C-alpha positions in Angstrom: 0.0 -0.3 0.1 1.6 3.3 -0.7 2.1 5.4 2.0 0.2 8.8 0.9 -3.0 6.3 0.7 -2.1 5.1 4.0 -1.8 8.0 5.3 -5.2 9.3 3.7 -6.5 6.1 5.2 -5.4 6.7 9.0 -6.1 10.4 8.8 -10.0 9.6 8.4 -9.7 7.0 11.3 -8.5 9.6 13.6 -11.3 11.9 12.1 -13.6 9.6 13.1 -12.1 8.7 16.3 -11.9 12.4 17.2 -15.0 13.2 16.6 -16.6 10.2 18.2 -14.3 11.2 21.8 -14.7 14.9 21.3 -16.2 15.2 24.9 -13.2 12.7 26.3 -9.9 12.8 24.6 -8.3 15.7 22.6 -7.0 14.8 19.4 -3.6 14.4 20.2 -4.5 11.4 22.4 -6.7 10.0 19.7 -3.6 10.1 17.2 -1.2 8.3 19.6 -4.0 5.9 20.2 -3.6 5.0 16.4 -0.5 5.2 16.0 0.2 2.8 18.6 -3.2 0.9 16.9 -1.1 0.9 14.0 2.2 -0.7 15.2 0.2 -3.1 17.6 -1.4 -4.5 14.4 1.4 -4.6 12.1 3.4 -6.3 14.6 1.0 -9.0 15.8 -0.9 -9.8 12.4 1.6 -8.4 10.0 -1.0 -5.8 8.2 -2.2 -2.7 9.5 -5.7 -2.1 7.9 -7.4 0.9 8.6 -10.2 -1.0 10.0 -8.3 -3.3 12.3 -6.7 -0.4 13.6 -9.5 1.7 13.7 -11.5 -1.2 16.3 -8.5 -1.8 18.1 -8.0 2.6 18.1 -11.8 2.3 19.8 -10.9 -0.1 22.3 -7.9 1.4 23.5 -9.9 4.8 24.2 -12.6 3.4 25.1 -10.5 2.4 28.2 -8.7 5.7 28.5 -12.0 7.2 29.1 -12.8 4.4 31.7 -9.7 5.0 33.9 -10.2 8.8 33.8 -13.5 8.0 34.4 -12.7 5.8 37.9 -10.2 8.5 38.8 -12.8 11.6 38.8 
Protein backbone atom coordinates (compact mmCIF):
# COMPACT_ATOMS: atom_id res chain seq x y z
CA UNK A 1 0.00 0.00 0.00
CA UNK A 2 1.53 3.36 -0.95
CA UNK A 3 2.35 5.61 1.99
CA UNK A 4 0.16 8.47 0.69
CA UNK A 5 -2.89 6.20 0.57
CA UNK A 6 -2.15 4.74 3.99
CA UNK A 7 -1.69 8.20 5.45
CA UNK A 8 -5.01 9.41 4.01
CA UNK A 9 -6.83 6.31 5.27
CA UNK A 10 -5.47 6.68 8.79
CA UNK A 11 -6.22 10.40 8.81
CA UNK A 12 -9.86 9.45 8.24
CA UNK A 13 -9.64 7.03 11.19
CA UNK A 14 -8.24 9.80 13.40
CA UNK A 15 -10.99 12.17 12.25
CA UNK A 16 -13.77 9.65 13.01
CA UNK A 17 -12.40 8.72 16.41
CA UNK A 18 -11.70 12.36 17.31
CA UNK A 19 -15.35 13.15 16.63
CA UNK A 20 -16.55 10.10 18.55
CA UNK A 21 -14.40 10.87 21.62
CA UNK A 22 -14.40 14.68 21.39
CA UNK A 23 -15.87 15.11 24.85
CA UNK A 24 -13.28 12.78 26.42
CA UNK A 25 -9.96 12.86 24.54
CA UNK A 26 -7.88 15.48 22.76
CA UNK A 27 -7.05 14.86 19.11
CA UNK A 28 -3.40 14.33 20.11
CA UNK A 29 -4.45 11.43 22.36
CA UNK A 30 -6.51 9.92 19.55
CA UNK A 31 -3.57 10.27 17.14
CA UNK A 32 -1.24 8.52 19.58
CA UNK A 33 -3.75 5.68 20.07
CA UNK A 34 -4.13 5.25 16.31
CA UNK A 35 -0.36 5.16 15.87
CA UNK A 36 -0.02 2.60 18.69
CA UNK A 37 -2.82 0.54 17.14
CA UNK A 38 -1.12 0.68 13.73
CA UNK A 39 2.12 -0.60 15.20
CA UNK A 40 0.39 -3.24 17.32
CA UNK A 41 -1.63 -4.54 14.39
CA UNK A 42 1.49 -4.73 12.25
CA UNK A 43 3.46 -6.52 14.99
CA UNK A 44 0.73 -9.06 15.73
CA UNK A 45 -0.91 -9.71 12.36
CA UNK A 46 1.63 -8.42 9.86
CA UNK A 47 -0.89 -5.96 8.43
CA UNK A 48 -2.44 -2.68 9.45
CA UNK A 49 -5.71 -2.16 7.62
CA UNK A 50 -7.68 0.95 8.55
CA UNK A 51 -10.66 -1.04 9.86
CA UNK A 52 -8.47 -3.18 12.14
CA UNK A 53 -6.52 -0.16 13.38
CA UNK A 54 -9.76 1.73 14.04
CA UNK A 55 -11.21 -1.13 16.10
CA UNK A 56 -8.05 -1.48 18.18
CA UNK A 57 -7.70 2.28 18.72
CA UNK A 58 -11.39 2.57 19.68
CA UNK A 59 -10.93 -0.11 22.35
CA UNK A 60 -7.86 1.69 23.72
CA UNK A 61 -9.73 4.99 23.83
CA UNK A 62 -12.69 3.39 25.62
CA UNK A 63 -10.40 1.89 28.25
CA UNK A 64 -8.68 5.24 28.74
CA UNK A 65 -12.05 6.94 29.12
CA UNK A 66 -13.08 4.43 31.78
CA UNK A 67 -9.78 4.90 33.63
CA UNK A 68 -10.21 8.69 33.61
CA UNK A 69 -13.80 8.35 34.83
CA UNK A 70 -12.69 6.19 37.76
CA UNK A 71 -10.08 8.75 38.77
CA UNK A 72 -12.58 11.60 38.82
